[in-house]
N, C-alpha and C positions, 0 to 999 in steps of 0.2 A: 504494500500500500504506500503510495507516494503522498507526502504531506506538502500542500501548497498553502502559503499563508499570506494574507493581506495585512499590511502594517501601515499605520499612520498615527502620529501624535495628535493630529488635529481631527476633531469631529467634523463630519460633513465633507470629508475629502473624497468620498465616493468608494470607500473600500468595500462596503456591503453591496453596493450596486455591481462593482466589478466581480465580486464573489458569486453573486446571483447569476450574472451573465456567464461566467466561466462554468458554473454548475450546469446551466442549461445546455451549453455547448458540449460538455462532456457527456451528459445524459443523452443528448441527441446523437452522439457518436457511440451509443450503446455501452458507455462506461457507468459503473456504479460509483456513487459519490456519498461519502459521509461528511456532513457539515458540522464542524465543531464550533459551537456557540460560546465563545469566550468573552463576548460583549455582554455586560450585565443588563443592558437595555433590551436584549433578546430580539433583535430585528429579524433574525432568520426564523425564529419560531413563529413570529407574527406573519412572516412571508408564507410559511407553510400553511398556516391557518387560512390565510386569504386564498392561497392556491387551491386548497382542498375545497373551500366554499365555491370556487369557480371551476372545479373539476380540471384544474391546470397544474396538478402536482404529479411528477413522475415517480412511480413507486420504486425505481432503481435508486432513489435517493432517500436519505433520512437525516434528521437533525438530532444532535446530541448536546446536552447542556454541558459546558466545560469552562465555567467562569470561576472555578476554584481549582487549586492544584489537584486535590483528590478526585474531583469530578473529571478533570482533564485526563488523568491517568486511567480512570474507569472508562471514559468515553473512547479513548484511543484503543484500549485493549479490546473493548467490545466490537468496535468498528473493524479492527484487524481480524478478530476471530470470525466475524461474519463475511470476511473476504472482499471488502470493498476495494475497488481499484484505486480510488483517490480519497484523501481526506482534505477538505478545504477549511482552513481556520480563519475565523473573523475575530481579530484581537480587539481589545478595548483601547481607548485613547491613552497616551502616556506610556511611561515605562513602569514595569513591575516585574516581580519574580515570575509571575504567570506568563507575561509576554516574552520575557527573556527565554524561558523554557521552550515556548512554542517556536520562537525564532531559531534557537540553537538546534531544535529537533527537525526543522523543515528541510525539504528537498529543493524547494524553490520559493523565493520571496518576491512579493509584488508590493511596490510602493506607489499608490495611486496619487494623482495630483490633478487639479484643474489649472487652467491657464491664467492665474492671477499671481501677482507678486507675493501676496501673503501665502497662498497655497504652495507656491514654489519654494519659499523659504522653509515652510514646514516639511515639505518633501525632502529638501536637502538635509534638514536636521534629522529626520527619520533615517535617511540613507546613511548619513555619517554615524548615527548611533548603531545601526545594524552592523556596519563594517567594523567599528571598534569592538562591538560585542563579539563578533565572529573571530576577529584577530586575537582577542583575549582568550578565547576558547580553542585557538588553533584549528578553526573550522573554515571551510570554504563552501559557501552555499550560493548558487546562481541567484542574482538579484536584478530586477529590472523595474524601471519607472514606467508606469502606465499613465499616459496622458488621457484625461477624460473631458467630456463635454467640449470637444474640439468642434468648432463651427464647420458645418458642411460647406458653407460658402466662404466668403472673404473674412479673414481674421482682422482684428484691430491691430494697431501698431503695438500696443501693450502685449497682446497675445503673441504676436510674432516675436517680440523681444524675449518673452518667457520661453517660447519654443527654441529659440536660438541658444539660450543659456542652458536649457535642459539637454541639449544635444551633446554636451560633454559627459553625460552619464549614460550607462547602459539602458536602452529604451526598448519597450515593447514595440513590435511592429505587427499589427497596426495599432492606432489609437482607437479609443471609443469616442465616436462623434456624438454630437448633441442630437438625440433622437427621442421622439415621444415614446417609442417602444421601450427604451430604458427607463424613462421617467415613470412609466405605468407598471413596471415589473412588480414592485412591492405590493400593489393592490391586485393585479391580475393573476400573478403567479409565474410559473416557469415559461420563459419566452417561447421555446419550441412547442410547448403544449398549447399556448395561446395562439400561435401561428396555425397549428393544426385545426383548431376550432374555427379560425377565420377562413381557412381554405375550404372548410365544409359549409360555410355560410355566405352565399352570394351577396348579402347585404353588407358584409364587411370587406368587400373587394377593395375599397379605397384605402383601407388601413393595411392591407396585406403588403404592399410594396415597402412601406417603412419597416415593418417587422421582418420581411425577408432580407432587407439590406442590413438590419441589425444582426440577424442570425448569421449572415455571411461574414460579417465583421468578427463575431464571436467565434465562428469556426476557425478563422485565421488566428485568433488569440489562443484557442485550444491547440492548434498546430504548433504555435510558437512555444507554448509550455511543454508539450510532448517532446518537441525537438530538443529543448534545453535539458530535459530530464534524461533523454537518451544520451546526450553528450556527457 
């Protein structure tokens, strides 16, 4: 079982959205996914509840509460014993022993950021913290910055400047663009399941294109992660 973790010191950086998207892409690729809920606000549990209500939850996936060290150990052991292909961990904001343990145990780390100077500063601080932690433990874990809410059209001067500065770091290819499909995931459920419902409903034809573009983007993200783990 491969452990992939989203890390950010800043709330609202998009780590839960990134994790939801990656989970949907992996499940769409017939992978089983254990979601480790280390955020005390429990966003992944609420996501599953909303998805079940909308019949948009993939039974190849499950959520495990892991917001304390003992719960984390129990969740990981159970997920591994059930033979999940991937575990995706959603950390809470800031540094803690729990976060440090998850980071040091991960096979791949994602640092999400939006294209504002404040978000970039927080992403840089998170990235620096991760590297220093791993060096202190003599570990090497592939880490990449994921740019989120990237405009589909023209970017502002400030956004271009942030993009240029982020280019010095290892980056996800592709980015997650600003799409309604991502914004609606928390309420509607898993993106690939929502798209299946839309394809079966002619009245939703106008929404299909946006969701198909989002799924194609997430599929490229999945391929990026799988390639990094193979390397």
